[in-house]
C-alpha positions as CSV (number, residue, x, y, z in Angstrom):
1,M,45.3,137.6,-102.2
2,S,43.4,135.5,-104.6
3,E,44.7,132.4,-102.5
4,N,43.3,133.9,-99.4
5,N,40.1,134.7,-100.8
6,N,39.8,131.1,-102.2
7,E,40.6,129.8,-98.6
8,L,37.9,132.2,-97.2
9,S,35.3,131.3,-99.8
10,K,36.0,127.5,-98.9
11,S,35.7,128.0,-95.4
12,F,32.5,130.1,-95.7
13,K,31.1,127.2,-97.9
14,E,32.0,124.8,-95.2
15,I,30.3,127.0,-92.3
16,I,27.3,127.2,-94.5
17,N,27.2,123.3,-95.2
18,D,27.6,122.5,-91.4
19,I,24.7,124.9,-90.5
20,K,22.6,123.2,-93.4
21,E,23.3,119.7,-92.2
22,D,22.6,120.8,-88.5
23,V,19.2,122.2,-89.7
24,N,18.3,119.3,-91.5
25,R,19.3,116.9,-88.7
26,T,17.2,118.9,-86.3
27,Q,14.3,119.1,-88.6
28,L,14.3,115.3,-88.8
29,E,14.5,114.9,-85.1
30,I,11.7,117.3,-84.6
31,M,9.8,115.2,-87.1
32,L,10.4,112.0,-85.6
33,N,9.8,113.2,-82.0
34,A,6.6,114.7,-83.1
35,N,5.5,111.3,-84.8
36,F,6.5,109.5,-81.8
37,N,4.4,111.7,-79.3
38,L,1.4,111.6,-81.7
39,V,1.4,107.9,-82.0
40,N,1.8,107.4,-78.3
41,L,-1.3,109.9,-77.8
42,Y,-3.5,108.1,-80.1
43,Y,-2.5,104.8,-78.0
44,R,-3.7,106.6,-74.7
45,I,-7.0,107.8,-76.4
46,G,-7.5,104.5,-77.7
47,K,-7.2,103.0,-74.2
48,I,-9.9,105.4,-72.9
49,I,-12.2,104.6,-75.7
50,S,-11.7,100.9,-75.3
51,E,-12.2,101.1,-71.5
52,N,-15.3,102.9,-72.0
53,S,-16.8,100.9,-74.6
54,I,-20.0,100.1,-72.4
55,W,-21.3,103.6,-73.5
56,G,-21.5,102.0,-77.2
57,N,-20.8,104.0,-80.4
58,K,-22.5,107.1,-79.2
59,F,-19.3,107.6,-77.1
60,I,-17.2,107.6,-80.0
61,D,-19.7,109.9,-81.9
62,N,-19.9,112.3,-79.1
63,L,-15.9,112.3,-78.5
64,A,-15.2,113.1,-82.0
65,L,-17.8,116.0,-81.9
66,E,-16.2,117.5,-78.7
67,L,-12.5,117.1,-79.9
68,K,-13.5,118.8,-83.2
69,I,-14.8,121.8,-81.1
70,S,-11.9,122.0,-78.8
71,F,-9.3,121.4,-81.5
72,P,-10.7,122.7,-84.8
73,N,-7.2,122.9,-86.5
74,I,-6.6,119.0,-85.8
75,K,-7.8,116.7,-88.6
76,H,-7.3,113.4,-86.9
77,F,-10.2,113.2,-84.5
78,S,-12.8,111.8,-87.1
79,V,-15.1,108.8,-85.8
80,R,-13.3,106.5,-88.0
81,N,-9.8,107.6,-86.8
82,L,-10.9,107.2,-83.3
83,K,-12.0,103.8,-83.9
84,Y,-8.6,103.1,-85.4
85,M,-7.1,104.3,-82.1
86,K,-9.5,102.1,-80.2
87,S,-8.2,99.0,-82.6
88,F,-4.6,100.0,-82.3
89,Y,-4.7,100.1,-78.5
90,E,-6.5,96.7,-78.3
91,E,-4.0,95.3,-80.8
92,Y,-1.0,96.2,-78.7
93,K,-2.1,96.7,-75.2
94,E,0.4,95.4,-72.5
95,D,3.2,95.2,-75.2
96,N,5.3,98.2,-74.7
97,E,8.1,97.0,-77.1
98,I,5.9,96.8,-79.9
99,V,4.1,100.2,-79.3
100,H,7.6,101.8,-79.1
101,L,8.3,100.4,-82.5
102,C,4.9,101.7,-83.7
103,A,5.6,105.0,-82.6
104,Q,8.6,105.2,-84.8
105,L,6.2,104.7,-87.9
106,P,3.5,107.2,-89.4
107,W,0.1,106.6,-88.1
108,K,-1.0,105.6,-91.6
109,H,1.5,103.0,-91.8
110,N,0.3,101.4,-88.6
111,I,-3.3,101.4,-89.6
112,E,-2.4,99.6,-93.0
113,L,-0.4,96.9,-91.1
114,I,-3.2,96.4,-88.7
115,Q,-5.6,95.9,-91.4
116,K,-3.7,93.9,-93.8
117,V,-1.2,91.7,-91.7
118,K,-2.9,89.6,-89.1
119,D,0.3,87.8,-88.0
120,K,1.9,90.0,-85.4
121,N,5.4,88.6,-86.1
122,I,4.9,89.2,-89.9
123,R,3.6,92.6,-89.1
124,K,6.8,93.5,-87.0
125,W,9.0,92.3,-89.8
126,Y,7.2,94.8,-92.2
127,M,7.6,97.6,-89.6
128,E,11.4,97.1,-89.4
129,K,11.5,97.0,-93.0
130,C,9.8,100.4,-93.2
131,L,12.4,101.9,-90.7
132,Q,15.3,100.3,-92.5
133,E,14.3,101.4,-96.0
134,G,12.1,104.3,-95.5
135,W,9.1,103.1,-97.2
136,S,6.2,105.6,-97.7
137,K,2.7,104.4,-97.1
138,N,2.1,103.7,-101.0
139,I,5.5,101.9,-101.2
140,L,4.4,99.8,-98.0
141,I,1.0,99.0,-99.7
142,Y,2.9,97.8,-102.8
143,Q,5.2,95.5,-100.8
144,L,2.0,93.9,-98.8
145,D,0.4,93.5,-102.2
146,T,3.2,91.8,-103.7
147,D,3.7,89.5,-100.6
148,L,7.2,90.4,-100.0
149,Y,7.5,88.7,-96.7
150,Q,6.5,85.3,-98.3
151,R,8.8,86.1,-101.3
152,Q,11.9,87.2,-99.3
153,V,11.6,85.4,-95.9
154,K,9.4,82.5,-96.2
155,S,10.4,81.1,-99.8
156,I,12.9,78.5,-100.2
157,K,16.1,80.1,-101.6
158,H,18.3,78.2,-104.5
159,N,21.9,79.5,-104.0
160,N,25.2,78.4,-102.7
161,F,26.2,81.5,-100.7
162,E,26.8,79.6,-97.3
163,L,29.4,77.4,-99.1
164,T,31.1,80.0,-101.0
165,L,31.0,83.3,-99.1
166,K,33.5,83.7,-96.4
167,Q,31.1,86.5,-94.7
168,N,27.9,87.9,-95.3
169,S,26.2,84.9,-96.6
170,D,23.1,85.7,-94.4
171,L,22.9,89.3,-95.8
172,A,23.4,87.9,-99.3
173,N,20.7,85.4,-98.8
174,Q,18.5,88.2,-97.8
175,I,18.6,90.1,-101.1
176,M,17.2,87.0,-102.7
177,K,13.6,86.6,-103.6
178,E,11.4,83.7,-104.9
179,P,9.9,85.1,-107.2
180,Y,11.1,88.5,-108.2
181,V,8.1,90.6,-109.2
182,F,8.9,93.3,-111.8
183,D,6.5,96.0,-113.2
184,L,7.3,95.4,-117.0
185,I,3.6,95.1,-118.3
186,E,4.5,96.7,-121.5
187,L,6.6,93.7,-122.7
188,T,5.2,91.9,-125.8
189,E,3.7,88.4,-125.3
190,D,6.5,86.5,-126.9
191,Y,9.3,88.8,-125.7
192,K,13.2,87.9,-126.1
193,E,15.9,88.4,-123.7
194,K,17.1,91.8,-125.3
195,E,13.7,93.2,-125.0
196,L,13.4,92.2,-121.2
197,E,16.7,93.7,-120.5
198,N,15.9,96.9,-122.5
199,K,12.5,97.3,-120.6
200,M,14.2,96.8,-117.3
201,I,16.7,99.5,-118.1
202,E,13.9,101.8,-119.2
203,K,12.1,101.0,-115.9
204,L,15.1,100.9,-113.7
205,K,13.7,102.8,-110.9
206,N,10.9,100.2,-110.5
207,V,13.5,97.2,-110.8
208,L,15.5,98.9,-108.2
209,L,12.4,99.1,-106.0
210,E,12.3,95.4,-106.1
211,L,15.9,94.6,-105.9
212,G,15.7,96.3,-102.4
213,S,17.9,98.9,-100.7
214,G,21.7,99.1,-101.2
215,F,21.6,98.3,-105.0
216,S,23.2,100.8,-107.3
217,F,23.1,100.3,-110.9
218,V,26.5,100.2,-112.8
219,G,25.5,99.5,-116.4
220,N,23.7,97.1,-118.9
221,Q,26.0,94.8,-121.4
222,Y,28.8,95.4,-119.1
223,K,31.9,94.3,-121.2
224,I,34.7,92.3,-119.7
225,Q,37.6,91.1,-121.9
226,V,39.4,87.8,-121.7
227,D,42.4,86.9,-123.8
228,N,41.2,89.3,-126.3
229,Q,37.7,88.1,-126.5
230,D,34.8,90.2,-125.3
231,F,32.0,89.1,-123.0
232,Y,28.9,91.1,-121.8
233,I,27.0,90.9,-118.5
234,D,23.4,91.6,-118.8
235,L,22.8,93.9,-115.9
236,L,25.7,94.9,-113.2
237,F,24.9,96.4,-109.9
238,Y,27.0,97.1,-106.8
239,H,25.5,96.4,-103.5
240,I,26.7,99.1,-100.7
241,K,25.9,96.9,-97.7
242,L,27.6,93.8,-99.2
243,K,30.4,95.9,-100.6
244,C,30.4,93.8,-104.0
245,Y,29.4,93.7,-107.5
246,V,26.2,91.8,-108.4
247,A,25.9,90.6,-111.8
248,V,22.5,89.6,-113.1
249,E,21.8,87.3,-116.0
250,L,18.3,87.4,-117.6
251,K,16.8,84.2,-119.1
252,V,13.3,84.0,-121.0
253,T,13.7,80.1,-120.6
254,E,13.6,77.3,-118.1
255,F,16.9,77.1,-116.0
256,K,19.8,74.9,-117.6
257,P,22.9,74.1,-115.9
258,E,25.3,75.8,-118.4
259,F,23.7,79.0,-117.1
260,G,25.5,78.3,-113.8
261,S,28.9,77.9,-115.4
262,K,28.7,81.0,-117.7
263,M,27.8,83.0,-114.6
264,S,30.9,81.5,-112.7
265,F,33.1,82.7,-115.4
266,Y,31.7,85.9,-115.3
267,L,32.1,86.4,-111.5
268,T,35.8,85.0,-111.8
269,A,36.3,87.8,-114.4
270,L,34.8,90.5,-112.2
271,D,37.0,89.5,-109.3
272,E,40.1,89.4,-111.2
273,Q,39.7,92.6,-113.4
274,V,37.1,94.8,-111.7
275,K,36.7,94.6,-108.0
276,D,39.4,96.0,-105.7
277,E,41.0,94.9,-102.5
278,N,38.3,96.5,-100.5
279,D,35.4,94.9,-102.4
280,N,34.0,91.3,-101.3
281,A,33.5,88.5,-103.8
282,S,31.2,89.4,-106.6
283,I,27.9,87.7,-106.6
284,G,25.7,86.3,-109.5
285,I,21.9,86.2,-109.8
286,I,20.4,84.3,-112.6
287,L,16.6,85.3,-113.2
288,C,14.6,82.7,-115.3
289,Q,11.1,82.3,-116.4
290,S,10.9,78.9,-114.7
291,K,13.3,76.3,-113.0
292,S,13.6,72.8,-111.7
293,D,14.7,73.2,-108.0
294,K,16.5,69.9,-108.1
295,I,18.5,71.0,-111.3
296,V,19.4,74.3,-110.0
297,D,20.7,72.6,-106.7
298,Y,22.7,70.0,-108.5
299,T,24.4,72.9,-110.7
300,L,25.2,75.1,-107.7
301,K,26.5,72.4,-105.6
302,Y,30.1,72.3,-107.1
303,I,30.1,75.9,-108.3
304,N,33.0,77.9,-106.4
305,R,31.5,81.3,-106.9
306,P,28.4,82.7,-105.1
307,V,25.6,82.4,-107.3
308,G,21.6,82.4,-106.8
309,V,18.9,81.3,-109.1
310,S,15.3,82.7,-109.0
311,E,12.2,82.9,-111.1
312,Y,10.9,86.2,-112.0
313,K,7.1,87.3,-112.7
314,I,5.9,90.3,-114.6
315,F,3.5,92.4,-112.3
316,N,0.7,94.7,-113.4
317,K,1.8,98.3,-113.7
318,L,2.7,100.1,-110.7
319,P,0.3,102.7,-109.5
320,E,1.2,106.3,-110.5
321,N,1.3,107.6,-106.8
322,I,4.0,104.9,-106.2
323,L,6.1,105.9,-109.5
324,K,6.0,109.6,-108.3
325,E,7.9,108.7,-105.0
326,L,10.7,106.7,-106.6
327,P,13.9,108.5,-107.6
328,K,14.1,109.5,-111.3
329,K,16.3,107.5,-113.4
330,E,19.1,109.7,-113.9
331,D,19.4,110.1,-110.1
332,I,20.0,106.5,-109.6
333,I,22.2,105.4,-112.7
334,I,26.0,105.1,-111.9
335,H,27.8,104.8,-115.1
336,L,31.1,103.3,-115.0
337,E,33.4,103.0,-118.0
338,E,35.8,100.2,-117.8
339,G,38.7,101.1,-115.3
340,E,36.9,103.7,-113.5
341,E,36.7,103.5,-109.7
342,Y,33.9,104.8,-107.4
343,Y,32.6,105.1,-103.9
344,G,35.6,107.2,-103.0
345,R,38.3,105.5,-105.1
346,K,40.5,107.3,-107.5
């Protein structure tokens, strides 16, 4: 009888979970459809305003008044927002593809992008990143202010991924930035590597924001043992999309060639001892205060493990409204003791 009760209890929980998932999925669809319809409405209103610009600013003033009277519960018919609608239409008229993309983003995202990004191709790149990574408006503003496109797309990357990775070299290249920008303003003026590492762990959610989507934290000073000797990797992550471990070494000095061989050793140990048959080859990222591009390229040319080198910069403190939107530290740390498996492994 007890066994039957357990089976019934399990079945009941499964039914409840199915209903909850359906509700959540439907809520998301309703929200997305509502946003899609709203942005398209604004586009059509913007078209009417643009085509009646002969009436001057008074047309917008009178329109705002009429709409407020007719729709008192709708807040988005201010004079300023109607002017945004006009700009929105004039920016994208006769470009149905980009309008469709815009309609998948919240209205305020679109306004920020129009105001801050003049190049439409770059603007489209930010739109796609917003959709891929689920950026809020505040996160989008932060990425614009730190010029993510320039750091991630236009900068020259220094790595050997094309030579050393059998697959995913393009995706691996996309995780690299030049430079990385971290919110660690509380560091002392002459900080050491250990202090840098500790501060990055303390502000892990900021670090994960900068690294980008797909990174999960495994641990710091991650121990690997070779021939009864202990070695420690500064920071170890697992990248869900690349399906591989990512070792990060922190250097508060200019890049030196020996950093590359040390990282190659760590990656060999990770591949031999930690990764399993479902994982791809581990990747290393060396973050330095400064570097000579030629010395980096010479170093990486004959290393047979995938390694990237980049500079890092310390950014002014993140605004509080962004910090509130990031996940809590305990929600994003995945501690792995040596020998433990994860992501569905037993």
